[in-house]
TORDO-33102 format. One record per residue (C-alpha): residue in one letter; z, x, y; residue number from 1. Coordinates in steps of 0.05 Angstrom, whole numbers. Layout:
REM residues N
<rec><res>A</res><z>Z</z><x>X</x><y>Y</y><n>NUM</n></rec>
...
END
This chain:
REM residues 353
<rec><res>M</res><z>0</z><x>0</x><y>0</y><n>1</n></rec>
<rec><res>N</res><z>-17</z><x>25</x><y>69</y><n>2</n></rec>
<rec><res>V</res><z>50</z><x>31</x><y>108</y><n>3</n></rec>
<rec><res>F</res><z>14</z><x>24</x><y>174</y><n>4</n></rec>
<rec><res>S</res><z>-3</z><x>-48</x><y>156</y><n>5</n></rec>
<rec><res>C</res><z>71</z><x>-71</x><y>158</y><n>6</n></rec>
<rec><res>T</res><z>73</z><x>-91</x><y>231</y><n>7</n></rec>
<rec><res>V</res><z>83</z><x>-165</x><y>223</y><n>8</n></rec>
<rec><res>V</res><z>157</z><x>-183</x><y>227</y><n>9</n></rec>
<rec><res>P</res><z>176</z><x>-222</x><y>164</y><n>10</n></rec>
<rec><res>R</res><z>221</z><x>-282</x><y>160</y><n>11</n></rec>
<rec><res>T</res><z>294</z><x>-261</x><y>154</y><n>12</n></rec>
<rec><res>C</res><z>301</z><x>-302</x><y>91</y><n>13</n></rec>
<rec><res>D</res><z>249</z><x>-264</x><y>53</y><n>14</n></rec>
<rec><res>R</res><z>280</z><x>-205</x><y>18</y><n>15</n></rec>
<rec><res>G</res><z>217</z><x>-175</x><y>-11</y><n>16</n></rec>
<rec><res>K</res><z>179</z><x>-176</x><y>55</y><n>17</n></rec>
<rec><res>A</res><z>239</z><x>-148</x><y>92</y><n>18</n></rec>
<rec><res>Y</res><z>238</z><x>-90</x><y>43</y><n>19</n></rec>
<rec><res>V</res><z>164</z><x>-77</x><y>53</y><n>20</n></rec>
<rec><res>Y</res><z>174</z><x>-83</x><y>128</y><n>21</n></rec>
<rec><res>F</res><z>230</z><x>-31</x><y>131</y><n>22</n></rec>
<rec><res>K</res><z>195</z><x>15</x><y>81</y><n>23</n></rec>
<rec><res>G</res><z>131</z><x>11</x><y>120</y><n>24</n></rec>
<rec><res>W</res><z>163</z><x>29</x><y>186</y><n>25</n></rec>
<rec><res>V</res><z>202</z><x>87</x><y>155</y><n>26</n></rec>
<rec><res>G</res><z>136</z><x>112</x><y>126</y><n>27</n></rec>
<rec><res>R</res><z>109</z><x>117</x><y>196</y><n>28</n></rec>
<rec><res>L</res><z>163</z><x>168</x><y>213</y><n>29</n></rec>
<rec><res>F</res><z>140</z><x>222</x><y>166</y><n>30</n></rec>
<rec><res>E</res><z>81</z><x>270</x><y>164</y><n>31</n></rec>
<rec><res>F</res><z>64</z><x>288</x><y>92</y><n>32</n></rec>
<rec><res>E</res><z>22</z><x>345</x><y>64</y><n>33</n></rec>
<rec><res>R</res><z>16</z><x>314</x><y>-5</y><n>34</n></rec>
<rec><res>A</res><z>8</z><x>238</x><y>-4</y><n>35</n></rec>
<rec><res>R</res><z>32</z><x>229</x><y>-76</y><n>36</n></rec>
<rec><res>Q</res><z>103</z><x>248</x><y>-55</y><n>37</n></rec>
<rec><res>E</res><z>104</z><x>201</x><y>5</y><n>38</n></rec>
<rec><res>D</res><z>132</z><x>140</x><y>-31</y><n>39</n></rec>
<rec><res>D</res><z>188</z><x>179</x><y>-65</y><n>40</n></rec>
<rec><res>V</res><z>211</z><x>210</x><y>1</y><n>41</n></rec>
<rec><res>V</res><z>210</z><x>146</x><y>39</y><n>42</n></rec>
<rec><res>R</res><z>249</z><x>108</x><y>-15</y><n>43</n></rec>
<rec><res>V</res><z>302</z><x>162</x><y>-20</y><n>44</n></rec>
<rec><res>V</res><z>312</z><x>169</x><y>55</y><n>45</n></rec>
<rec><res>L</res><z>315</z><x>93</x><y>64</y><n>46</n></rec>
<rec><res>L</res><z>367</z><x>85</x><y>8</y><n>47</n></rec>
<rec><res>A</res><z>410</z><x>141</x><y>37</y><n>48</n></rec>
<rec><res>S</res><z>407</z><x>110</x><y>107</y><n>49</n></rec>
<rec><res>L</res><z>423</z><x>39</x><y>85</y><n>50</n></rec>
<rec><res>N</res><z>483</z><x>61</x><y>44</y><n>51</n></rec>
<rec><res>S</res><z>508</z><x>116</x><y>91</y><n>52</n></rec>
<rec><res>G</res><z>498</z><x>163</x><y>32</y><n>53</n></rec>
<rec><res>C</res><z>468</z><x>231</x><y>22</y><n>54</n></rec>
<rec><res>V</res><z>397</z><x>249</x><y>1</y><n>55</n></rec>
<rec><res>E</res><z>420</z><x>284</x><y>-62</y><n>56</n></rec>
<rec><res>G</res><z>457</z><x>223</x><y>-89</y><n>57</n></rec>
<rec><res>S</res><z>402</z><x>175</x><y>-69</y><n>58</n></rec>
<rec><res>A</res><z>348</z><x>218</x><y>-101</y><n>59</n></rec>
<rec><res>K</res><z>388</z><x>220</x><y>-166</y><n>60</n></rec>
<rec><res>I</res><z>393</z><x>143</x><y>-167</y><n>61</n></rec>
<rec><res>L</res><z>318</z><x>135</x><y>-157</y><n>62</n></rec>
<rec><res>G</res><z>300</z><x>191</x><y>-206</y><n>63</n></rec>
<rec><res>V</res><z>270</z><x>235</x><y>-153</y><n>64</n></rec>
<rec><res>C</res><z>278</z><x>310</x><y>-142</y><n>65</n></rec>
<rec><res>G</res><z>328</z><x>319</x><y>-85</y><n>66</n></rec>
<rec><res>Q</res><z>303</z><x>388</x><y>-67</y><n>67</n></rec>
<rec><res>T</res><z>233</z><x>360</x><y>-58</y><n>68</n></rec>
<rec><res>V</res><z>260</z><x>308</x><y>-9</y><n>69</n></rec>
<rec><res>R</res><z>300</z><x>361</x><y>29</y><n>70</n></rec>
<rec><res>N</res><z>240</z><x>406</x><y>35</y><n>71</n></rec>
<rec><res>H</res><z>200</z><x>349</x><y>66</y><n>72</n></rec>
<rec><res>L</res><z>256</z><x>332</x><y>114</y><n>73</n></rec>
<rec><res>R</res><z>259</z><x>404</x><y>139</y><n>74</n></rec>
<rec><res>R</res><z>186</z><x>401</x><y>157</y><n>75</n></rec>
<rec><res>Q</res><z>190</z><x>338</x><y>198</y><n>76</n></rec>
<rec><res>N</res><z>189</z><x>336</x><y>274</y><n>77</n></rec>
<rec><res>P</res><z>247</z><x>293</x><y>301</y><n>78</n></rec>
<rec><res>Q</res><z>205</z><x>275</x><y>362</y><n>79</n></rec>
<rec><res>N</res><z>158</z><x>236</x><y>317</y><n>80</n></rec>
<rec><res>F</res><z>217</z><x>191</x><y>300</y><n>81</n></rec>
<rec><res>L</res><z>227</z><x>177</x><y>374</y><n>82</n></rec>
<rec><res>Q</res><z>153</z><x>161</x><y>380</y><n>83</n></rec>
<rec><res>V</res><z>158</z><x>109</x><y>326</y><n>84</n></rec>
<rec><res>N</res><z>216</z><x>78</x><y>364</y><n>85</n></rec>
<rec><res>F</res><z>172</z><x>74</x><y>425</y><n>86</n></rec>
<rec><res>E</res><z>120</z><x>38</x><y>383</y><n>87</n></rec>
<rec><res>L</res><z>174</z><x>-11</x><y>361</y><n>88</n></rec>
<rec><res>I</res><z>196</z><x>-23</x><y>433</y><n>89</n></rec>
<rec><res>N</res><z>123</z><x>-34</x><y>454</y><n>90</n></rec>
<rec><res>M</res><z>116</z><x>-84</x><y>398</y><n>91</n></rec>
<rec><res>M</res><z>175</z><x>-123</x><y>427</y><n>92</n></rec>
<rec><res>K</res><z>143</z><x>-120</x><y>495</y><n>93</n></rec>
<rec><res>R</res><z>79</z><x>-151</x><y>468</y><n>94</n></rec>
<rec><res>S</res><z>121</z><x>-207</x><y>439</y><n>95</n></rec>
<rec><res>G</res><z>146</z><x>-224</x><y>509</y><n>96</n></rec>
<rec><res>A</res><z>213</z><x>-188</x><y>506</y><n>97</n></rec>
<rec><res>L</res><z>233</z><x>-136</x><y>559</y><n>98</n></rec>
<rec><res>S</res><z>184</z><x>-164</x><y>610</y><n>99</n></rec>
<rec><res>K</res><z>236</z><x>-173</x><y>665</y><n>100</n></rec>
<rec><res>P</res><z>273</z><x>-117</x><y>701</y><n>101</n></rec>
<rec><res>L</res><z>331</z><x>-96</x><y>655</y><n>102</n></rec>
<rec><res>T</res><z>404</z><x>-79</x><y>662</y><n>103</n></rec>
<rec><res>I</res><z>412</z><x>-17</x><y>620</y><n>104</n></rec>
<rec><res>A</res><z>475</z><x>16</x><y>595</y><n>105</n></rec>
<rec><res>V</res><z>477</z><x>92</x><y>587</y><n>106</n></rec>
<rec><res>D</res><z>529</z><x>128</x><y>544</y><n>107</n></rec>
<rec><res>W</res><z>538</z><x>185</x><y>495</y><n>108</n></rec>
<rec><res>H</res><z>561</z><x>186</x><y>424</y><n>109</n></rec>
<rec><res>D</res><z>596</z><x>244</x><y>387</y><n>110</n></rec>
<rec><res>E</res><z>578</z><x>256</x><y>314</y><n>111</n></rec>
<rec><res>M</res><z>638</z><x>297</x><y>291</y><n>112</n></rec>
<rec><res>Y</res><z>624</z><x>364</x><y>259</y><n>113</n></rec>
<rec><res>Y</res><z>668</z><x>405</x><y>212</y><n>114</n></rec>
<rec><res>G</res><z>628</z><x>468</x><y>200</y><n>115</n></rec>
<rec><res>D</res><z>614</z><x>532</x><y>240</y><n>116</n></rec>
<rec><res>P</res><z>625</z><x>515</x><y>314</y><n>117</n></rec>
<rec><res>Q</res><z>571</z><x>568</x><y>331</y><n>118</n></rec>
<rec><res>S</res><z>517</z><x>527</x><y>297</y><n>119</n></rec>
<rec><res>E</res><z>459</z><x>504</x><y>340</y><n>120</n></rec>
<rec><res>G</res><z>472</z><x>439</x><y>379</y><n>121</n></rec>
<rec><res>V</res><z>547</z><x>438</x><y>366</y><n>122</n></rec>
<rec><res>I</res><z>591</z><x>427</x><y>427</y><n>123</n></rec>
<rec><res>G</res><z>666</z><x>423</x><y>439</y><n>124</n></rec>
<rec><res>T</res><z>693</z><x>353</x><y>450</y><n>125</n></rec>
<rec><res>Q</res><z>757</z><x>312</x><y>449</y><n>126</n></rec>
<rec><res>P</res><z>794</z><x>317</x><y>383</y><n>127</n></rec>
<rec><res>K</res><z>775</z><x>261</x><y>335</y><n>128</n></rec>
<rec><res>K</res><z>778</z><x>253</x><y>259</y><n>129</n></rec>
<rec><res>G</res><z>805</z><x>323</x><y>250</y><n>130</n></rec>
<rec><res>S</res><z>753</z><x>361</x><y>291</y><n>131</n></rec>
<rec><res>H</res><z>743</z><x>388</x><y>361</y><n>132</n></rec>
<rec><res>Y</res><z>667</z><x>396</x><y>353</y><n>133</n></rec>
<rec><res>A</res><z>609</z><x>349</x><y>349</y><n>134</n></rec>
<rec><res>Y</res><z>534</z><x>337</x><y>356</y><n>135</n></rec>
<rec><res>R</res><z>527</z><x>293</x><y>418</y><n>136</n></rec>
<rec><res>F</res><z>472</z><x>242</x><y>431</y><n>137</n></rec>
<rec><res>A</res><z>460</z><x>200</x><y>493</y><n>138</n></rec>
<rec><res>T</res><z>426</z><x>131</x><y>491</y><n>139</n></rec>
<rec><res>A</res><z>401</z><x>79</x><y>538</y><n>140</n></rec>
<rec><res>S</res><z>408</z><x>8</x><y>512</y><n>141</n></rec>
<rec><res>V</res><z>393</z><x>-62</x><y>536</y><n>142</n></rec>
<rec><res>L</res><z>424</z><x>-127</x><y>513</y><n>143</n></rec>
<rec><res>L</res><z>372</z><x>-167</x><y>474</y><n>144</n></rec>
<rec><res>D</res><z>388</z><x>-233</x><y>439</y><n>145</n></rec>
<rec><res>G</res><z>461</z><x>-213</x><y>435</y><n>146</n></rec>
<rec><res>E</res><z>449</z><x>-143</x><y>408</y><n>147</n></rec>
<rec><res>R</res><z>438</z><x>-74</x><y>439</y><n>148</n></rec>
<rec><res>L</res><z>367</z><x>-51</x><y>432</y><n>149</n></rec>
<rec><res>T</res><z>363</z><x>25</x><y>440</y><n>150</n></rec>
<rec><res>L</res><z>306</z><x>43</x><y>488</y><n>151</n></rec>
<rec><res>A</res><z>317</z><x>118</x><y>492</y><n>152</n></rec>
<rec><res>A</res><z>356</z><x>172</x><y>458</y><n>153</n></rec>
<rec><res>I</res><z>365</z><x>247</x><y>469</y><n>154</n></rec>
<rec><res>P</res><z>408</z><x>302</x><y>438</y><n>155</n></rec>
<rec><res>L</res><z>459</z><x>335</x><y>485</y><n>156</n></rec>
<rec><res>A</res><z>473</z><x>409</x><y>480</y><n>157</n></rec>
<rec><res>G</res><z>485</z><x>450</x><y>543</y><n>158</n></rec>
<rec><res>M</res><z>456</z><x>395</x><y>586</y><n>159</n></rec>
<rec><res>S</res><z>483</z><x>371</x><y>654</y><n>160</n></rec>
<rec><res>L</res><z>495</z><x>298</x><y>667</y><n>161</n></rec>
<rec><res>Q</res><z>438</z><x>297</x><y>717</y><n>162</n></rec>
<rec><res>E</res><z>389</z><x>326</x><y>665</y><n>163</n></rec>
<rec><res>Q</res><z>414</z><x>276</x><y>612</y><n>164</n></rec>
<rec><res>V</res><z>400</z><x>217</x><y>656</y><n>165</n></rec>
<rec><res>K</res><z>334</z><x>247</x><y>680</y><n>166</n></rec>
<rec><res>Q</res><z>308</z><x>253</x><y>609</y><n>167</n></rec>
<rec><res>L</res><z>331</z><x>183</x><y>590</y><n>168</n></rec>
<rec><res>L</res><z>297</z><x>154</x><y>651</y><n>169</n></rec>
<rec><res>S</res><z>234</z><x>192</x><y>634</y><n>170</n></rec>
<rec><res>Q</res><z>232</z><x>159</x><y>565</y><n>171</n></rec>
<rec><res>I</res><z>247</z><x>90</x><y>595</y><n>172</n></rec>
<rec><res>F</res><z>193</z><x>95</x><y>648</y><n>173</n></rec>
<rec><res>S</res><z>143</z><x>119</x><y>595</y><n>174</n></rec>
<rec><res>L</res><z>153</z><x>52</x><y>561</y><n>175</n></rec>
<rec><res>G</res><z>133</z><x>16</x><y>624</y><n>176</n></rec>
<rec><res>V</res><z>202</z><x>-17</x><y>627</y><n>177</n></rec>
<rec><res>K</res><z>228</z><x>-37</x><y>696</y><n>178</n></rec>
<rec><res>I</res><z>301</z><x>-22</x><y>712</y><n>179</n></rec>
<rec><res>K</res><z>343</z><x>-71</x><y>749</y><n>180</n></rec>
<rec><res>L</res><z>409</z><x>-34</x><y>742</y><n>181</n></rec>
<rec><res>L</res><z>439</z><x>26</x><y>706</y><n>182</n></rec>
<rec><res>L</res><z>511</z><x>22</x><y>681</y><n>183</n></rec>
<rec><res>F</res><z>553</z><x>85</x><y>667</y><n>184</n></rec>
<rec><res>D</res><z>624</z><x>95</x><y>645</y><n>185</n></rec>
<rec><res>R</res><z>672</z><x>144</x><y>677</y><n>186</n></rec>
<rec><res>G</res><z>648</z><x>203</x><y>637</y><n>187</n></rec>
<rec><res>Y</res><z>585</z><x>203</x><y>680</y><n>188</n></rec>
<rec><res>F</res><z>619</z><x>208</x><y>747</y><n>189</n></rec>
<rec><res>S</res><z>588</z><x>268</x><y>780</y><n>190</n></rec>
<rec><res>S</res><z>567</z><x>283</x><y>852</y><n>191</n></rec>
<rec><res>A</res><z>503</z><x>315</x><y>829</y><n>192</n></rec>
<rec><res>L</res><z>485</z><x>254</x><y>786</y><n>193</n></rec>
<rec><res>I</res><z>501</z><x>205</x><y>842</y><n>194</n></rec>
<rec><res>N</res><z>458</z><x>246</x><y>891</y><n>195</n></rec>
<rec><res>Y</res><z>402</z><x>246</x><y>841</y><n>196</n></rec>
<rec><res>L</res><z>406</z><x>170</x><y>830</y><n>197</n></rec>
<rec><res>N</res><z>409</z><x>159</x><y>906</y><n>198</n></rec>
<rec><res>W</res><z>346</z><x>201</x><y>913</y><n>199</n></rec>
<rec><res>T</res><z>309</z><x>162</x><y>859</y><n>200</n></rec>
<rec><res>S</res><z>331</z><x>95</x><y>890</y><n>201</n></rec>
<rec><res>V</res><z>350</z><x>68</x><y>821</y><n>202</n></rec>
<rec><res>N</res><z>407</z><x>18</x><y>826</y><n>203</n></rec>
<rec><res>Y</res><z>470</z><x>40</x><y>790</y><n>204</n></rec>
<rec><res>V</res><z>543</z><x>23</x><y>779</y><n>205</n></rec>
<rec><res>I</res><z>589</z><x>79</x><y>753</y><n>206</n></rec>
<rec><res>Q</res><z>660</z><x>67</x><y>733</y><n>207</n></rec>
<rec><res>L</res><z>702</z><x>120</x><y>767</y><n>208</n></rec>
<rec><res>P</res><z>762</z><x>156</x><y>737</y><n>209</n></rec>
<rec><res>A</res><z>828</z><x>141</x><y>772</y><n>210</n></rec>
<rec><res>V</res><z>829</z><x>206</x><y>812</y><n>211</n></rec>
<rec><res>I</res><z>827</z><x>177</x><y>882</y><n>212</n></rec>
<rec><res>R</res><z>898</z><x>163</x><y>903</y><n>213</n></rec>
<rec><res>G</res><z>923</z><x>107</x><y>948</y><n>214</n></rec>
<rec><res>L</res><z>873</z><x>55</x><y>925</y><n>215</n></rec>
<rec><res>R</res><z>891</z><x>-18</x><y>918</y><n>216</n></rec>
<rec><res>G</res><z>855</z><x>-79</x><y>893</y><n>217</n></rec>
<rec><res>G</res><z>801</z><x>-109</x><y>937</y><n>218</n></rec>
<rec><res>E</res><z>778</z><x>-42</x><y>967</y><n>219</n></rec>
<rec><res>D</res><z>705</z><x>-40</x><y>989</y><n>220</n></rec>
<rec><res>F</res><z>681</z><x>17</x><y>1033</y><n>221</n></rec>
<rec><res>T</res><z>634</z><x>76</x><y>1039</y><n>222</n></rec>
<rec><res>Y</res><z>664</z><x>138</x><y>1006</y><n>223</n></rec>
<rec><res>T</res><z>644</z><x>211</x><y>1007</y><n>224</n></rec>
<rec><res>T</res><z>670</z><x>259</x><y>954</y><n>225</n></rec>
<rec><res>C</res><z>710</z><x>319</x><y>978</y><n>226</n></rec>
<rec><res>G</res><z>709</z><x>371</x><y>923</y><n>227</n></rec>
<rec><res>H</res><z>740</z><x>435</x><y>947</y><n>228</n></rec>
<rec><res>R</res><z>690</z><x>481</x><y>914</y><n>229</n></rec>
<rec><res>R</res><z>628</z><x>445</x><y>936</y><n>230</n></rec>
<rec><res>K</res><z>588</z><x>451</x><y>1001</y><n>231</n></rec>
<rec><res>K</res><z>583</z><x>391</x><y>1046</y><n>232</n></rec>
<rec><res>S</res><z>510</z><x>383</x><y>1025</y><n>233</n></rec>
<rec><res>E</res><z>532</z><x>378</x><y>953</y><n>234</n></rec>
<rec><res>Q</res><z>580</z><x>320</x><y>964</y><n>235</n></rec>
<rec><res>A</res><z>559</z><x>249</x><y>946</y><n>236</n></rec>
<rec><res>T</res><z>565</z><x>186</x><y>988</y><n>237</n></rec>
<rec><res>F</res><z>567</z><x>117</x><y>956</y><n>238</n></rec>
<rec><res>R</res><z>599</z><x>49</x><y>961</y><n>239</n></rec>
<rec><res>L</res><z>668</z><x>47</x><y>928</y><n>240</n></rec>
<rec><res>V</res><z>696</z><x>-18</x><y>901</y><n>241</n></rec>
<rec><res>T</res><z>762</z><x>-33</x><y>867</y><n>242</n></rec>
<rec><res>V</res><z>778</z><x>-94</x><y>823</y><n>243</n></rec>
<rec><res>K</res><z>846</z><x>-112</x><y>797</y><n>244</n></rec>
<rec><res>R</res><z>857</z><x>-104</x><y>723</y><n>245</n></rec>
<rec><res>A</res><z>904</z><x>-143</x><y>678</y><n>246</n></rec>
<rec><res>R</res><z>976</z><x>-116</x><y>671</y><n>247</n></rec>
<rec><res>Y</res><z>992</z><x>-75</x><y>611</y><n>248</n></rec>
<rec><res>S</res><z>1057</z><x>-83</x><y>571</y><n>249</n></rec>
<rec><res>G</res><z>1089</z><x>-31</x><y>616</y><n>250</n></rec>
<rec><res>G</res><z>1079</z><x>-77</x><y>675</y><n>251</n></rec>
<rec><res>N</res><z>1036</z><x>-29</x><y>716</y><n>252</n></rec>
<rec><res>L</res><z>978</z><x>-59</x><y>751</y><n>253</n></rec>
<rec><res>K</res><z>913</z><x>-21</x><y>737</y><n>254</n></rec>
<rec><res>L</res><z>849</z><x>-18</x><y>777</y><n>255</n></rec>
<rec><res>F</res><z>776</z><x>-15</x><y>759</y><n>256</n></rec>
<rec><res>I</res><z>742</z><x>32</x><y>807</y><n>257</n></rec>
<rec><res>F</res><z>667</z><x>30</x><y>815</y><n>258</n></rec>
<rec><res>G</res><z>616</z><x>71</x><y>852</y><n>259</n></rec>
<rec><res>T</res><z>549</z><x>39</x><y>868</y><n>260</n></rec>
<rec><res>N</res><z>489</z><x>38</x><y>914</y><n>261</n></rec>
<rec><res>T</res><z>482</z><x>-38</x><y>907</y><n>262</n></rec>
<rec><res>N</res><z>510</z><x>-97</x><y>945</y><n>263</n></rec>
<rec><res>L</res><z>537</z><x>-131</x><y>883</y><n>264</n></rec>
<rec><res>K</res><z>602</z><x>-169</x><y>890</y><n>265</n></rec>
<rec><res>P</res><z>662</z><x>-135</x><y>859</y><n>266</n></rec>
<rec><res>R</res><z>673</z><x>-189</x><y>808</y><n>267</n></rec>
<rec><res>K</res><z>601</z><x>-186</x><y>787</y><n>268</n></rec>
<rec><res>M</res><z>610</z><x>-111</x><y>774</y><n>269</n></rec>
<rec><res>R</res><z>670</z><x>-125</x><y>731</y><n>270</n></rec>
<rec><res>N</res><z>632</z><x>-178</x><y>690</y><n>271</n></rec>
<rec><res>L</res><z>573</z><x>-130</x><y>681</y><n>272</n></rec>
<rec><res>F</res><z>620</z><x>-77</x><y>652</y><n>273</n></rec>
<rec><res>R</res><z>650</z><x>-128</x><y>604</y><n>274</n></rec>
<rec><res>K</res><z>580</z><x>-135</x><y>575</y><n>275</n></rec>
<rec><res>R</res><z>568</z><x>-60</x><y>578</y><n>276</n></rec>
<rec><res>W</res><z>621</z><x>-45</x><y>527</y><n>277</n></rec>
<rec><res>G</res><z>575</z><x>-75</x><y>475</y><n>278</n></rec>
<rec><res>I</res><z>543</z><x>-5</x><y>473</y><n>279</n></rec>
<rec><res>E</res><z>603</z><x>17</x><y>434</y><n>280</n></rec>
<rec><res>T</res><z>586</z><x>-37</x><y>384</y><n>281</n></rec>
<rec><res>S</res><z>515</z><x>-11</x><y>381</y><n>282</n></rec>
<rec><res>Y</res><z>540</z><x>58</x><y>363</y><n>283</n></rec>
<rec><res>R</res><z>580</z><x>28</x><y>305</y><n>284</n></rec>
<rec><res>M</res><z>518</z><x>-10</x><y>284</y><n>285</n></rec>
<rec><res>I</res><z>475</z><x>52</x><y>288</y><n>286</n></rec>
<rec><res>G</res><z>526</z><x>86</x><y>243</y><n>287</n></rec>
<rec><res>K</res><z>514</z><x>32</x><y>190</y><n>288</n></rec>
<rec><res>F</res><z>444</z><x>61</x><y>183</y><n>289</n></rec>
<rec><res>H</res><z>463</z><x>134</x><y>187</y><n>290</n></rec>
<rec><res>A</res><z>453</z><x>178</x><y>125</y><n>291</n></rec>
<rec><res>K</res><z>505</z><x>232</x><y>112</y><n>292</n></rec>
<rec><res>T</res><z>490</z><x>306</x><y>112</y><n>293</n></rec>
<rec><res>T</res><z>526</z><x>372</x><y>114</y><n>294</n></rec>
<rec><res>S</res><z>464</z><x>409</x><y>138</y><n>295</n></rec>
<rec><res>K</res><z>472</z><x>459</x><y>194</y><n>296</n></rec>
<rec><res>L</res><z>400</z><x>450</x><y>215</y><n>297</n></rec>
<rec><res>Y</res><z>399</z><x>418</x><y>284</y><n>298</n></rec>
<rec><res>R</res><z>331</z><x>386</x><y>271</y><n>299</n></rec>
<rec><res>I</res><z>360</z><x>350</x><y>211</y><n>300</n></rec>
<rec><res>R</res><z>418</z><x>324</x><y>250</y><n>301</n></rec>
<rec><res>K</res><z>371</z><x>297</x><y>304</y><n>302</n></rec>
<rec><res>L</res><z>325</z><x>269</x><y>251</y><n>303</n></rec>
<rec><res>Y</res><z>380</z><x>230</x><y>219</y><n>304</n></rec>
<rec><res>F</res><z>406</z><x>202</x><y>285</y><n>305</n></rec>
<rec><res>Y</res><z>337</z><x>180</x><y>307</y><n>306</n></rec>
<rec><res>L</res><z>324</z><x>149</x><y>240</y><n>307</n></rec>
<rec><res>A</res><z>388</z><x>109</x><y>246</y><n>308</n></rec>
<rec><res>V</res><z>367</z><x>85</x><y>315</y><n>309</n></rec>
<rec><res>V</res><z>299</z><x>62</x><y>288</y><n>310</n></rec>
<rec><res>L</res><z>330</z><x>25</x><y>230</y><n>311</n></rec>
<rec><res>Y</res><z>382</z><x>-8</x><y>275</y><n>312</n></rec>
<rec><res>N</res><z>327</z><x>-30</x><y>323</y><n>313</n></rec>
<rec><res>L</res><z>287</z><x>-56</x><y>264</y><n>314</n></rec>
<rec><res>W</res><z>346</z><x>-100</x><y>245</y><n>315</n></rec>
<rec><res>I</res><z>349</z><x>-127</x><y>315</y><n>316</n></rec>
<rec><res>V</res><z>274</z><x>-141</x><y>315</y><n>317</n></rec>
<rec><res>L</res><z>280</z><x>-175</x><y>248</y><n>318</n></rec>
<rec><res>N</res><z>331</z><x>-223</x><y>275</y><n>319</n></rec>
<rec><res>Y</res><z>300</z><x>-233</x><y>344</y><n>320</n></rec>
<rec><res>K</res><z>297</z><x>-307</x><y>363</y><n>321</n></rec>
<rec><res>H</res><z>319</z><x>-329</x><y>294</y><n>322</n></rec>
<rec><res>E</res><z>374</z><x>-380</x><y>291</y><n>323</n></rec>
<rec><res>R</res><z>392</z><x>-359</x><y>221</y><n>324</n></rec>
<rec><res>K</res><z>406</z><x>-285</x><y>230</y><n>325</n></rec>
<rec><res>I</res><z>414</z><x>-238</x><y>171</y><n>326</n></rec>
<rec><res>P</res><z>477</z><x>-195</x><y>174</y><n>327</n></rec>
<rec><res>T</res><z>470</z><x>-120</x><y>165</y><n>328</n></rec>
<rec><res>Y</res><z>510</z><x>-119</x><y>100</y><n>329</n></rec>
<rec><res>T</res><z>465</z><x>-173</x><y>69</y><n>330</n></rec>
<rec><res>L</res><z>402</z><x>-138</x><y>92</y><n>331</n></rec>
<rec><res>K</res><z>426</z><x>-71</x><y>66</y><n>332</n></rec>
<rec><res>L</res><z>447</z><x>-99</x><y>-1</y><n>333</n></rec>
<rec><res>R</res><z>382</z><x>-136</x><y>-14</y><n>334</n></rec>
<rec><res>I</res><z>336</z><x>-80</x><y>8</y><n>335</n></rec>
<rec><res>T</res><z>378</z><x>-33</x><y>-35</y><n>336</n></rec>
<rec><res>L</res><z>367</z><x>-79</x><y>-95</y><n>337</n></rec>
<rec><res>S</res><z>292</z><x>-78</x><y>-80</y><n>338</n></rec>
<rec><res>L</res><z>293</z><x>-2</x><y>-76</y><n>339</n></rec>
<rec><res>V</res><z>333</z><x>9</x><y>-140</y><n>340</n></rec>
<rec><res>L</res><z>304</z><x>-46</x><y>-182</y><n>341</n></rec>
<rec><res>S</res><z>234</z><x>-47</x><y>-152</y><n>342</n></rec>
<rec><res>F</res><z>236</z><x>-122</x><y>-140</y><n>343</n></rec>
<rec><res>L</res><z>165</z><x>-129</x><y>-115</y><n>344</n></rec>
<rec><res>P</res><z>124</z><x>-166</x><y>-168</y><n>345</n></rec>
<rec><res>D</res><z>117</z><x>-229</x><y>-125</y><n>346</n></rec>
<rec><res>L</res><z>138</z><x>-222</x><y>-52</y><n>347</n></rec>
<rec><res>E</res><z>138</z><x>-296</x><y>-39</y><n>348</n></rec>
<rec><res>A</res><z>189</z><x>-309</x><y>-95</y><n>349</n></rec>
<rec><res>Y</res><z>250</z><x>-280</x><y>-62</y><n>350</n></rec>
<rec><res>D</res><z>295</z><x>-319</x><y>-17</y><n>351</n></rec>
<rec><res>V</res><z>362</z><x>-299</x><y>13</y><n>352</n></rec>
<rec><res>G</res><z>387</z><x>-370</x><y>9</y><n>353</n></rec>
END
């Protein structure tokens, strides 16, 4: 079967067609020297991703040589995986989605690492799950039909905040997507980034860390940073807004502090950030499609993350505008059965119901 023919989105209740759909798109990701090995590699990688397993174990289950699959993976270009994600986004655009200017959330995700901290792409980070090191990826996502569709993704290693956002915006603009507003959490607060965003005239709202003393709820004024080690020309000027936050058990009243170049009302900013936290859910969902590996090869780490992004987006597309959505665990189980048991004699015979 030609994998490039699987562009029609199947009904969510058709297990067989869902399997062909996912397998077809995953087949698009790879460049093969020997076509006869194509099907084996695609099936193994898809099984490992759907079950958050490793290639070796998945290859054993499917009766495939794990070393052969690993050799193919090492020869792949991770950028090809991003290109396939662009194709998927463009398909959504042709269906009528993403036609309006979008509110886009930007954030980064740490994939914790437990090997040699000198390995390529590894950076120091906040301690989590027994490690101080991680591979870091940034994404730009938009809320679509209740889920976060990932428009852009980049690896982060030795990259400034300004460069991160610049690369993400480059990917977004290459899709022909119009930006209504960019949302950032406090980790992106930077004078250089704000100056860059002011220069591009892209609308943004950044949640600021609580480093400015003396603020109270209801503040709304023009603020200029005053870093002691920066020249006056390197300082950033923006609108600063504060919104009262609910009391914690300790009884202390907290504030949300935002920096923006918009005229949005304070409460509107707060509501936008309530929606923005869905990006954390998207990272958990991307993790449901992320294969495990202990490889120190940076290209393999990027390849697995991009693959997880593509599979997660495929799940969103599969459910788009369907009242009866298929949960990830159901989809993964039934595609796994199709992989392991080769349930494809009659595609019309299978029904989730």
